[in-house]
N, C-alpha and C positions, 0 to 999 in steps of 0.2 A: 657439572656442565652449565652453562649459561646459555639463557635462550638464543644468544646472539651467536654462541657456536654450533646452535642445531637446525636445519631445515625442516621444518612437516609439509610434506606435501597432503590435499587432500585429493582423493580422485574417486571416481565411480564409473564402473564397467553394467554400459548399454547393450541392447543386441536382442536377435531374436530369440528365439527358443531353441537351445541344441546348440548355437553359434558356440560357445566353450568360452564362456563368460565368467564362471563360478572358475573353471580349471585358466585361466588368464589372471586370475584374481589370486589364485593361490601361488601359483608361479610368480606373481609382483610380490608375494608376502614371503615367501621362500616355506611356506606352510600348510597345512591341508585345514587350514580355516574354515572355505566354505566345503560344502557338502557338492560331488559332482558325481554323476554317473550317465552313461546310455539308455533314453527312455523314447518311448514313443509319442511323450508328452513332455509338458515343462515340468522340469524339477525344483526349480526355484520358486517357492512360492511367498517370501518374506525378505526384505532386504534385512542386510545383517553387515556388520562392519568389521574388517579385522585389521591390525597393527601390523608393520613389519618389528622386528627387531632394528635396536640403532645399530648404525653400518657408519662407525667409525672411519675416520680418515678418509671420507668418501670424498672430498672437494676441498680446495682451500680459495677463500676469500680472504682477501684483505691483509694475507701472510696468515692466518689462522687455521686452523684445520675444523672442518666443517660434520660434525656427523646427520647422515640424514635418517629419516624414518618416513614413509610411506603409511597412508591409512589409506585403506580401499574399502568402499561401501557395493556389494554385491547385491544386484536387482534382478526382480523377476523379468520372464522375459516378455518382451512385449512386440505383438499381441501376444497372450498366455493363452494353454489348452482350456484350464476351467476360472481362470480368472478376468473381469470384465476388464478393458481397458481403460476405463474411470476410475475402476479401484486398483489399479497397479499405478497410474499415473498420480493418484491421492497419496498412496503410500509411499512413493519414493518423494514424492515432494518434501513429504511430512518428517521421510528420515534424513533428507539432506538438511531442512532445517533444527532437528535437533540433533546430529551429528556435528554439520559442517557450517552452523546456524552463525559461529561469532566472524569464524575466516573465512570462511565460502569456500565453493568448489574451485579449484584448480586446475585440474583437467576432467574432461568428460571422454571415456576410452570408448569410443564405438567397438565392438567386436564381430565382425562379418568374418564368415568362414569361405575361404577362398575357391572351393569347391562346387560354392553353391552360385549362381548368376545371381547381381543385386540389380534386381528391375520390379517395376510392380509396385502397387500401392503397400502392399508386406512389408517388402523391403525400406520404404523410407520410412513405416511408422517408427524405428525407433530414433529416426533424424528430426522428426517431427517432436516425439516426445524433448531432445534434449534442447530444441530451439523453444518449447513453451517455458522448460524451467530456465532457462539460462536468458532467454531475450532475445535481442538483435545483436548481442555480443557472443553469440553461442560459437561461432565460427572460429574464434579468435583464443577459445578451449578445449578445443574437441581435436584430436586425433584417432586416426581407425587402425586397426589392429587385427591383419588378416589371418585367422587360423585354418590349420589345416591345409596348409601349403606345401606341405610334403608330398600330397596326392598332385597339386598340380606338377610338382618339381616329379614323379614319378612317372608321367604323362610324357616327359622331356620336352617342358616347355617351362622358360627361364621368364624370372619375375618381370623383364623389360616384354616378353614376348606376353605373358600375360594382362601386364598394364594396355596392350598396345589394340589388345582382343577385344577389352572390358567397355562394358555397357557406357552409352553413353551417359545413363542415371547414375554410377558408381564414377566417372570421369570427373562429371559434373562437381558429385559430391569430392573429391579431393582436391579438384580445385579451390574449393569454398573453403575448406579447411588449411589452404597452400600447402599443401603435400605432404601434411605431416602424417604418417603413416609409418607402419612398419610390420613388415613380411617377415610369417615364423614359419620357419622349417622345422620342427618338435624334434627331430631327428637329432640335429645340431645343437637345440637349445637341452636336450635330455643328456647329453655329451657333457654340457655344460655342467646341467643339475647334478652328475654324478662326479663332477670336480666342485662342487659347493660352488659353482661360479654362477650358474643360472640366474637365482633370483640378483644378484648383483649387476648383470649387463642388464637381465629387465628394470633395476631400477635407475640406471645410467641411462635407460632410454627414457625413462618415464621424464627425468630431471632434464633434459634434452628439451623435451617437447613443453615442460612447464617454462623454463626458459625462454623460448622461441616465442611463446602465447603472451609473453612479456610480462610474466608474475613476478 
């Protein structure tokens, strides 16, 4: 396979502790590369890279079939329950340069729990981290992934109603990233995973945001 027949997307997941970053990374990879568990504190302490298998014939470009591979960098929660924000920022910056230094980061995926209100300084910290790492163009390379959306669904609240009632802080963020967001209901996603289609759907989502970002 020549390089022209292969697409590699470099992605990093950001967010607060227990928002589901590592789980989201595993879903994108179709694997269990990243350790994930419920905990009263931060679980991920180091940056780690995972690679998806090559998804052949994922799309066609110029009459050629293109195989896709996604590289996902899992990052510690920001802020972290045990590590200083300065330390986390340094480690993430170092990991981005080490793993993606030549090609760069294509997409920053901000993972946010749908069942936790998004407002205040703590909610804004991961956004500020992305801004500092990517500079002025951060808005063009960022998308938001809402996790635990099944809890909102169980409360009888639709996606449209959720966004209508969202905080101004969240709405401003979504407007800043040109409404690039994914609202994941895990019960639907798990059904797809059982059919071995979950990670393919996830990768399609990544490609869509990657293309929209102009990469």
